[in-house]
N, C-alpha and C positions, 0 to 999 in steps of 0.2 A: 101156325102161319099158313097162308094159302098155297105156297109153293112146295110144301112138304118138309121144309127145314125145321129143325128143332130150335127152340129158343136158345140163344147164345152160340149157335153154330157159326163157325168162323168163315165158311165158304159161302159165296153168294150165288154163283151160277153153276158150279159143278160140285154138288153137295152130297150126292149119294155115296155111302161107304162102299156099296157093291161096285159102283163105277170106279171108285178110287182103287179098289183091289184089281179090277180088270186093267186099269191104266198102268199100275205098278207092274203087273204081270207082263204086259206088252213091252214096257220099257226094259224090264229085266231080260226079256227075250232078245233084245237087240245085241246083247253080249254074245249070244249063241249064233247070231246071224250077222256077222260083220259086213256082209255084202249089203244087207238092208240098211244098216247104220251108215255105211259109206255113201250109199245112194241118197239117203236122206240128208246127210251132211253136205253133199254137193249141191243140193237145191238152193237156188238163189232167192226163191220166193215161194209162197204157198202154192202157186199154180204148178211149179215144178214138182212139189211134194205129191200132188194129186196123182201123178203118174207112177209113183214108186210102189214096189211090192210091200215094203214095210208099212206104208200107209194103208194099203188095201187090207192087210192083216189087222191093223188097228180098227178099221171100219167094221170088220167082222167081229172083233172083240166087243166093240161098243155099239152093236146093232141097235138101231132106233135113235141114236143120238144125232145122226147125220142126215136125217130125212129132209131138213130144210137147208137151202143153199148157204145162208150165213154160217150155220153150224158146221156144214161140210168144210167150208173155207177155214173156219176156226179150228176144226179138228186137224186139217192139213197144217195149219200154223203150229199147233201143238206138236204134231209129229216131227216136224222139221226142227223146232227149237229143242225138244227133249232129246233128239239124237245127239246133241252137243253136250248134254249133261252126263257126266261119268259117275257122280256120286249124288244120291238123293239125300239132301240135308233138310230134315223136317223141323229144325229148331226154330226158324222164323219164316215169315212170308218172304217172297222173292224181293219185294221192295225194301224190306228191312235188311235183308242180306246184302243188298246193293250198298247200303249205308254203313255196314259194319267195316271196321278197319281190316286191312289185309295183313298178311304175315310180314311183308317187307316194310310197310309204313303203318305203324300202329296208331297214328293219330289222324289218318285220312280215310274217308270212305273208299271202298273198292271201286265204286262207280262215282265219279265226281258229280257235284250238284248240277253242273252244266249238262253233262251227258244224261243225267236222270231227268232234267227238265226237257231235254230233247225227246226222251222216251215218252214222257207225258204228253208232249205235243204231237205225237204221231197221229196223222189224220187218215192214213191208208193202211191196209193190212200189210202191204209190202214194207212200209216204213217201220211199222211195229215189229215185223219179223226180223228185219236187219238189226234193229236196235236191241231187241231182246236176245238175239244170238250173241251180239257184242256183250251184253250184260252177263250172259252165262260164261263167256270166255273171261271176262274181267273177274268173275267169281272163282276162277280156277276150275271151271266145269263142275262145280259143286253147288247145287241149288235145290230148292223145294219143288219137285215136279208137280205136286198137287196144287200148290199155290200158283205156279206158272199157268197150269191148265185152267184153273178157276179164273185167273186174271184175263186170260185170252178170251174165254167164253163170255165173261162179264163185259170186256171191251167190245166184242163183236155185237153183243145184244144192245149195248148203248150206241155204238157208232154206226153199225150197219142196219140194225133193226129199229133204232130210235126209241128203245125201251129204257128211259131214264127215270130213276126213282125220284120221288118228290123229296125224300130225305137225303140231303147232300152227303151225309156220312156214309151212305150206301152206294155212292157213285164211285166208279173205279178210279178216276183220277184223284179224287179226294182221299180215298183209301190208300192209294199208293203214296200220296204226299204225306199223309199222317204216319204211315208205317216207316217211310224213309226218314223223315225229319225227327221222329221220336227215337230212331236208332242211331243217329249220327253221334259219334263220340263227343262227350261233354267238353273235352279240351278244344275241339274244333269250334263249337258254338261259343265258347267263352273267349276265344282268342280273336274274335272279329272286332 
């Protein structure tokens, strides 16, 4: 593949295993730096994140990733959202996790179809940021940090850069929709 991904690789925009390791290391470092985490959590939008110490450290860790403005804003979005994640659950994609039932209600998705639809309809980075933070909270602060990161970079490349793949299955909104609706509990889909 021309972008360097291996056939069958599940990530589209953030696919380097070396970068995955660096991101996991940065995210784990937030536990030892509660001030960074608190500052990131207080951010109301990606612009607020740009001014934080934790974000500057992430830029240092992922040097080269942020040389273009949309990627820098995407990385700020990642930093802010991941500061809300307390447990890295790599079992499913973020969208599929939103559809899985919660502990309290075993037959309903943790994020309702309406809220998920609103997430898909995000047109600005600020909207995406607010809705993804809400999604992480709905998941009990347990989410796949690599999937979130890949989704954000994929979203920014499509929405901010206009890089839309000709294959609809590779577009972020289609991927999210497929992952979400394939993960909805069977009883939910049969009871309609």
